[in-house]
C-alpha positions in Angstrom: 10.5 21.4 -15.9 14.0 21.1 -14.2 14.1 21.6 -10.7 17.0 21.6 -8.1 16.5 20.8 -4.3 19.6 21.6 -2.0 20.6 21.5 1.5 18.5 18.6 2.5 18.8 15.3 4.4 18.3 12.7 1.8 16.8 9.2 3.5 15.7 6.3 1.5 16.4 2.5 2.4 19.7 2.7 1.9 20.6 5.2 4.3 20.8 8.8 4.8 23.0 11.4 3.6 23.1 15.1 3.1 23.1 16.5 -0.4 20.7 17.3 -3.0 18.4 16.3 -6.2 18.4 17.5 -9.8 14.8 17.1 -11.1 13.6 16.8 -14.7 11.1 15.3 -16.6 9.5 13.9 -13.8 12.7 11.9 -12.7 15.6 12.3 -10.5 18.9 13.0 -12.7 21.0 13.3 -9.8 21.1 12.9 -6.3 24.0 13.6 -3.5 26.5 16.1 -2.4 27.7 17.3 -5.7 24.6 18.1 -7.3 24.7 21.3 -9.1 22.1 23.7 -9.4 19.6 23.6 -12.7 16.8 25.6 -13.3 14.6 26.2 -10.6 16.5 25.7 -7.3 15.6 25.5 -3.5 17.7 25.6 -0.2 15.5 23.0 1.8 17.4 24.1 5.0 18.0 20.8 6.1 14.8 19.5 5.9 14.5 15.7 5.2 13.5 14.5 1.8 12.4 10.7 1.4 10.5 9.0 -1.4 7.1 8.7 -1.8 4.8 6.7 0.0 3.5 3.7 -2.0 0.3 2.3 -0.5 -0.8 -1.0 -2.0 -3.4 -1.8 0.3 -6.2 1.0 0.4 -9.9 1.4 -0.4 -10.0 5.0 -0.2 -9.6 8.3 2.0 -10.5 12.0 2.4 -14.4 10.9 1.5 -13.4 9.2 -1.8 -14.0 5.5 -2.1 -11.5 3.2 -4.5 -13.9 0.2 -4.6 -16.3 2.4 -7.0 -17.8 2.8 -10.7 -16.8 6.3 -10.9 -13.4 6.6 -12.3 -13.5 10.6 -11.6 -13.7 9.2 -7.6 -10.6 7.6 -8.0 -8.9 10.6 -9.5 -10.2 13.0 -7.0 -8.7 10.2 -4.0 -5.2 10.7 -6.1 -5.4 14.3 -6.0 -6.1 14.2 -1.9 -3.5 11.7 -1.5 -0.6 13.3 -1.6 -1.7 15.2 1.3 -0.8 12.0 3.1 2.8 11.2 1.4 0.9 9.0 -0.6 2.6 9.3 -4.5 0.9 5.9 -5.7 -1.3 3.4 -4.8 -3.2 0.4 -6.2 -6.9 0.8 -5.9 -8.2 -1.6 -3.6 -11.3 -3.6 -5.0 -13.4 -6.3 -2.9 -16.6 -8.1 -3.8 -19.9 -7.6 -4.7 -22.7 -9.9 -4.1 -23.2 -12.6 -6.4 -20.7 -11.9 -8.8 -17.5 -10.4 -9.8 -16.7 -6.5 -9.3 -16.6 -6.0 -13.1 -17.6 -2.1 -12.6 -15.6 -1.4 -10.4 -12.3 -2.9 -12.2 -13.9 -1.1 -14.9 -13.6 2.3 -13.4 -10.0 1.4 -11.9 -8.9 0.5 -15.3 -10.1 3.8 -16.8 -8.9 6.0 -14.3 -5.7 4.8 -14.6 -5.4 5.2 -18.5 -6.9 8.6 -17.9 -5.3 9.8 -15.0 -5.3 13.0 -13.3 -3.0 15.3 -11.3 -1.5 13.5 -8.0 -0.5 10.1 -6.9 -0.3 7.6 -9.4 -2.6 4.6 -10.0 -0.3 1.9 -10.6 -3.3 -0.9 -11.0 -5.5 -3.0 -8.9 -5.2 -4.9 -5.7 -8.2 -7.4 -5.7 -8.8 -8.3 -2.2 -11.4 -11.5 -3.0 -13.9 -12.5 -3.1 -11.7 -15.7 -2.8 -11.2 -15.9 0.6 -12.2 -18.0 3.5 -15.6 -18.1 5.4 -14.2 -18.1 8.9 -11.6 -15.4 8.0 -13.5 -12.8 6.0 -13.3 -10.1 8.2 -15.7 -7.0 7.3 -16.2 -8.7 3.9 -19.9 -10.3 3.7 -20.8 -14.2 2.8 -22.6 -12.8 -0.4 -19.3 -11.7 -1.5 -17.1 -14.8 -1.1 -16.8 -16.9 -4.6 -14.4 -19.9 -4.9 -11.6 -20.0 -7.7 -12.4 -20.6 -10.6 -10.4 -21.3 -13.9 -12.8 -19.5 -16.1 -13.4 -16.3 -13.3 -9.7 -16.2 -13.3 -9.3 -15.1 -17.0 -12.2 -13.0 -16.7 -10.5 -11.4 -13.7 -7.5 -10.7 -16.2 -9.4 -9.4 -19.0 -11.2 -7.0 -17.4 -8.2 -5.5 -15.5 -6.2 -5.4 -18.9 -2.8 -6.0 -17.7 -3.4 -3.6 -14.4 -4.1 -6.4 -11.9 -1.0 -6.0 -9.5 -2.0 -7.8 -6.6 -4.6 -10.5 -5.5 -5.8 -11.9 -2.0 -7.0 -14.9 -1.7 -7.0 -18.0 0.8 -4.8 -20.9 -0.8 -7.0 -23.6 1.1 -9.8 -23.2 -1.3 -10.4 -25.8 -3.6 -9.2 -24.3 -6.8 -6.6 -22.0 -5.5 -3.1 -23.8 -6.6 -4.4 -23.2 -10.0 -5.6 -19.7 -9.8 -2.1 -18.7 -7.7 -0.1 -20.5 -10.7 -2.2 -18.8 -13.4 -1.8 -15.4 -11.8 1.5 -15.7 -11.2 2.4 -16.6 -15.1 0.4 -13.3 -15.8 2.8 -11.2 -13.5 0.6 -10.6 -10.7 1.6 -10.9 -7.4 -0.2 -13.6 -5.3 -0.9 -12.4 -1.7 -1.8 -14.9 1.4 -4.8 -13.2 3.2 -8.1 -13.5 4.7 -7.3 -17.2 5.3 -7.8 -20.3 7.8 -5.0 -22.1 6.1 -2.8 -24.1 8.4 0.8 -24.0 8.7 1.6 -27.2 6.4 -1.0 -25.8 4.1 0.6 -22.5 3.5 4.3 -23.7 3.2 2.7 -26.3 0.5 1.0 -23.0 -1.4 4.0 -20.6 -1.1 6.0 -22.2 -3.5 3.4 -22.0 -6.2 4.0 -18.4 -6.5 2.6 -16.2 -3.4 5.0 -13.6 -2.7 3.1 -11.4 -0.4 0.9 -11.6 2.9 -2.0 -9.2 3.4 -2.3 -7.3 6.7 -0.5 -10.0 9.0 -2.1 -10.7 12.0 -5.8 -9.6 10.8 -8.1 -12.1 8.7 -6.2 -15.1 9.3 -5.6 -18.3 11.7 -3.3 -16.5 14.5 0.4 -17.6 15.2 0.4 -20.0 18.3 3.4 -21.8 19.3 1.8 -25.2 18.5 0.2 -24.1 15.8 2.0 -21.6 13.7 -0.6 -21.0 10.9 0.4 -18.9 7.9 2.3 -16.2 9.7 4.6 -18.9 10.2 5.2 -19.9 7.0 5.4 -16.0 5.9 8.4 -15.5 8.3 10.4 -18.7 7.4 9.7 -17.8 3.0 12.3 -15.2 2.4 10.4 -14.7 -0.8 7.5 -13.3 0.7 6.7 -10.0 1.7 4.5 -9.0 4.7 1.8 -6.1 5.2 1.4 -4.4 8.3 -1.5 -2.0 9.0 0.4 0.4 11.3 -2.2 2.2 13.2 -2.1 0.5 16.5 -5.7 -0.8 16.4 -5.4 -3.6 14.5 -2.0 -5.1 15.7 -0.7 -4.1 19.1 2.8 -2.3 19.0 4.5 -5.1 20.6 3.3 -7.9 17.7 4.1 -5.2 15.5 7.8 -4.7 16.8 8.1 -8.5 16.5 7.3 -9.2 13.1 9.1 -6.0 11.8 12.3 -7.6 13.4 10.8 -11.2 12.2 10.3 -9.6 8.6 13.5 -7.4 8.2 13.8 -3.9 6.5 13.8 -5.9 3.1 10.1 -7.8 3.5 8.1 -5.1 5.6 5.3 -3.6 3.9 3.0 -0.9 5.8 -0.4 -0.3 4.3 -3.3 1.7 5.6 -6.2 -0.8 4.7 -8.1 2.8 4.7 -11.5 3.4 4.2 -13.2 6.8 2.5 -13.3 7.8 6.0 -9.6 8.2 6.4 -8.4 12.0 6.9 -12.3 12.5 7.8 -13.5 13.3 11.4 -15.5 10.8 12.8 -18.9 9.9 11.7 -21.0 7.0 10.1 -19.8 6.3 6.5 -19.9 3.3 4.0 -17.8 0.6 3.0 -19.0 -1.7 -0.1 -22.4 -0.8 1.1 -22.2 -1.7 4.5 -22.6 1.4 7.6 -19.2 1.9 9.4 -18.8 3.9 12.0 -15.5 5.6 13.3 -15.2 6.1 17.0 -11.6 7.1 18.6 -9.4 6.5 15.4 -11.2 2.9 14.3 -13.5 1.9 11.8 -16.4 -0.6 13.0 -19.2 -2.3 11.3 -22.6 -2.1 13.2 -21.5 -5.8 14.7 -18.0 -4.1 16.1 -16.4 -5.9 13.3 -12.7 -3.9 12.4 -13.5 -2.6 9.1 -10.5 -1.0 7.3 -8.7 1.9 9.1 -8.5 5.8 9.2 -4.9 5.5 9.0 -2.8 7.6 6.9 0.8 6.9 5.8 2.5 9.9 7.1 0.9 8.9 10.4 2.0 5.5 10.0 5.8 7.0 9.7 5.7 8.4 12.7 4.3 5.5 14.8 7.2 3.0 13.3 10.1 5.8 14.3 8.8 7.5 17.0 6.5 4.7 19.0 8.1 1.6 17.7 11.9 2.7 17.4 12.7 2.0 13.8 15.3 3.7 11.9 14.4 6.4 9.3 15.6 4.5 6.4 14.0 1.1 7.9 10.4 2.9 8.2 10.7 4.5 4.7 11.6 1.0 3.5 8.6 -0.6 4.3 6.6 2.8 3.2 7.8 2.9 -0.2 10.9 0.9 -1.5 8.9 -2.4 -0.2 5.4 -2.1 -1.3 6.9 -0.9 -4.9 8.3 -4.5 -5.3 4.7 -6.3 -4.5 3.1 -3.5 -7.2 5.5 -4.1 -10.0 7.0 -0.7 -9.6 10.7 -1.7 -8.0 12.6 -0.4 -11.0 11.1 3.4 -10.5 9.5 3.8 -7.4 10.7 4.2 -3.6 14.2 5.4 -3.8 16.5 8.4 -4.1 18.3 7.7 -7.2 19.2 8.8 -10.7 16.1 7.7 -13.1 13.6 6.6 -10.6 10.6 8.9 -10.8 10.7 12.3 -8.9 8.1 11.1 -6.2 9.3 12.9 -3.2 8.3 13.9 0.3 9.9 17.1 2.4 9.4 16.4 5.9 10.5 18.7 9.0 12.5 17.8 12.3 9.1 16.0 13.7 8.6 14.0 10.7 5.5 15.8 9.8 5.1 16.8 6.0 6.0 20.1 4.2 5.2 19.2 0.4 5.0 16.4 -1.6 6.3 16.1 -5.2 4.7 13.6 -7.5 6.6 13.0 -10.5 8.5 16.4 -10.2 5.0 18.4 -9.9 4.0 19.6 -6.9 1.1 18.0 -5.3 0.8 19.4 -1.7 2.4 21.8 0.1 5.4 24.2 -1.8 9.4 23.9 -2.0 9.2 27.8 -2.0 7.6 28.0 1.1 11.0 26.0 2.9 12.6 26.2 5.7 
């Protein structure tokens, strides 16, 4: 379908400009002030258009879990996600008691190879099971394992080329070999759930770490005499850092500090959301554990924070309205930068010719009005604008 969107404020990591977009075959054909109308044409009345958000760390939302053995549940999440601005995502898979999450990896692979409508499943983010006992967060001890060359090959085999990010603790025995093997296989290796010292992190990053999982959370803290893994991440320009921008997991002041330290090219905003994201308060489940949602936060029975109930559209407004980020810098953290870590930087996260037509239409208050996934309506309608 050929579609033209005119009279919009186009905003991506490169800045803001007035103009239009010509879409065809699920891709952006032209972008800017000189776009000529073709096919169906809609005047957006000055609305803001940004690239669709890419959530590289989520476990679900809308009542649907991504750590599941049911591919249809993942497809249902993909259909729901555009209502929050997500047009592409990684399926967050965690551990299982006493083994590897083979059924959950298999479900994600099946969903990716036979997708339904909505957000695009780009692959898998395996969060653990190779993480620190001390910094395991909401991951039970029974899920944890030590890196093993045979298991590394088994995980790669199960994922069938769809493993995009693996979160691990680099101080664990055998982690160095695992980092190097995953890097050789084209997988983004993320430091996270780690008790590594600054020195251990600095030694591990050159092996192939280019990402950091939910900075501040579930890692040795940044102290003035012991900077820990976060100090190493900030110093290493090749490492992108996740932030859960809900104002619960990380204080707003700390969010501002790290966003400034990483700069607009390295910050990656994620939700780390559970299936209960987007739903009312109540009692839910995460990996078989009871989770209670109260006052916008998800907790295990012992009070441990367990993921979030954040959605990406809410994160955008927090970044701009509460933290003072410019809209282009906020969009970079929600679209361009996570697309890099997910291995989709050449087609996701920018309003440029040749990129996928994953688009969000926002009003002046940054409220989501419409979502297009690869040129197809997935939430709201551009015909109802302005």
